[in-house]
C-alpha positions, -999 to +999 in steps of 0.1 A: +000+002+000+013+036-007+018+062+020-014+084+008-037+054+012-021+038+045-031+077+064-061+099+073-051+128+080-069+158+095-058+197+098-075+219+121-065+254+132-085+281+154-076+313+164-092+308+197-112+330+223-088+360+235-065+364+199-076+382+170-055+366+148-046+335+140-003+329+140+000+288+139+000+274+104-006+237+100-002+219+063-003+182+050+010+166+019-009+132+020+007+117-015+040+127+001+033+112+034+046+145+058+023+172+075+041+202+094+026+226+122+043+260+129+035+284+163+043+319+155+056+348+178+066+380+171+044+415+172+018+425+151+013+395+128+053+387+127+045+353+142+016+347+111+044+357+087+071+337+104+045+303+104+029+303+071+068+313+059+074+279+077+053+258+066+047+271+028+089+269+022+090+230+044+055+225+023+072+232-011+108+222-014+103+190+009+077+180-018+107+187-045+128+165-025+109+131-018+096+136-061+133+132-067+141+103-041+123+089-016+125+093+021+139+057+031+166+059+004+200+056+018+226+088+015+259+105+028+268+070+037+239+055+046+220+085+063+180+088+055+170+110+028+145+118+052+168+133+077+192+149+052+162+167+031+149+179+068+178+192+078+185+209+047+152+228+044+145+237+080+186+255+074+169+272+042+134+277+062+159+294+089+174+315+069+149+332+055+126+337+083+160+350+096+168+377+069+132+388+066+130+392+099+164+415+099+153+435+069+121+449+074+118+466+111+079+448+117+089+419+113+120+423+136+121+391+163+099+370+145+102+334+147+079+301+150+079+268+167+079+233+146+067+197+143+069+177+115+060+141+106+074+122+075+058+086+070+074+062+047+084+026+045+064+021+082+083+044+098+081+078+111+104+109+110+099+134+135+116+169+133+107+199+161+122+231+169+104+248+202+071+233+224+049+226+195+043+188+203+038+146+186+017+128+203+008+084+194-018+069+207-008+031+207-036+009+216-043+021+252-008+036+255-004+076+251+026+093+253+044+125+238+070+116+218+085+148+211+103+165+244+092+207+242+129+228+240+117+248+261+126+267+301+098+248+315+111+213+308+150+226+312+135+231+351+114+202+352+149+180+338+171+200+361+144+193+395+141+227+394+100+222+392+079+190+393+056+187+362+026+199+385+044+229+396+051+232+358+019+236+351+014+263+372+042+284+358+042+319+349+074+306+320+048+282+302+058+292+267+097+305+272+114+283+243+147+275+239+150+273+205+125+282+178+130+291+138+142+323+124+154+342+153+188+329+152+212+329+120+209+292+123+192+263+143+193+229+158+164+206+150+157+178+173+150+147+145+144+113+155+128+079+143+100+060+152+087+028+143+049+032+127+019+003+136-014-006+119-040+013+141-016+040+156-029+074+157-005+103+156-013+139+170+008+168+163-006+199+178+005+236+192+008+245+227-030+264+228-041+229+230-020+208+262-018+243+280-056+244+280-067+204+281-048+181+301-029+148+284-056+129+302-083+142+289-070+142+250-060+108+257-092+104+266-104+118+231-079+102+207-093+071+225-132+077+222-131+091+185-102+081+159-130+062+144-143+097+130-110+120+130-127+149+118-147+148+147-119+144+168-102+171+156-135+195+161-135+182+198-105+189+203-106+227+196-135+226+213-120+211+245-092+243+240-119+272+237-144+255+265-110+259+289-104+297+280-088+293+246-065+319+253-035+306+225-048+296+189-051+263+187-040+241+163-044+201+153-032+175+130-041+141+131-029+113+112-044+077+121-023+046+104-048+021+082-025-001+061+010-010+060+031+015+034+070-005+035+090-010+012+083-038-018+103-065+001+126-072-029+162-071-033+172-036-031+153-032+008+174-059+025+199-034+038+174-013+053+158-044+069+187-056+081+196-025+099+162-022+109+164-063+126+198-053+142+190-023+159 
């Protein structure tokens, strides 16, 4: 089964109950099997510009990159093309946003978080910068498979705060990495095995700041058979709890196997996966 047939994808974004405009941006490319979510920051409409640039540039350039060769192809001594392509295009998008911020005063200091996933050969390659998240529901297990690049997460990791104390901290939105703020940025890129039945949620902090993980998990479990309804319900829950920020979700449900053909050419990849 090709990746477009193996995945159900729904995207949704909402300004919330307080903000006048929406500085989040979402993008899905079912044919190439990738999704992108960005949460912009900056004065006036600068955050909207940054997140829009991020999703547009990454969407356009990754479409070209993965048309050139499949994400699972091995290059540069064995690195997956998904990793090489993502690193290169994030660097290019970072440079474009940074240059726009430097050259136009109204965009000074703008930037954006980023979380994205590329589905290929029964694998999910995840890249993220900042505090937008990617969660996975597998059976009854629900967990975040990204770790926030934020001051709050650093305080939790160092033992300065407990996770419960962190929920009431004033520093919840201070990120330690963002796209477009500095001349260079290092995305965190990891691979995860994908199984039929998995449901993945990408979201801006407008969801997880307003809705507890346990409630998100219950909603996904209850409504994963209807992704449209599930996405609508998640947005509604965030808004019912105050909707203090823009809220965006991308839901991806794996409904079929999308492994590479089991021909001779794929045996090195299978051997490497078996040895891990």
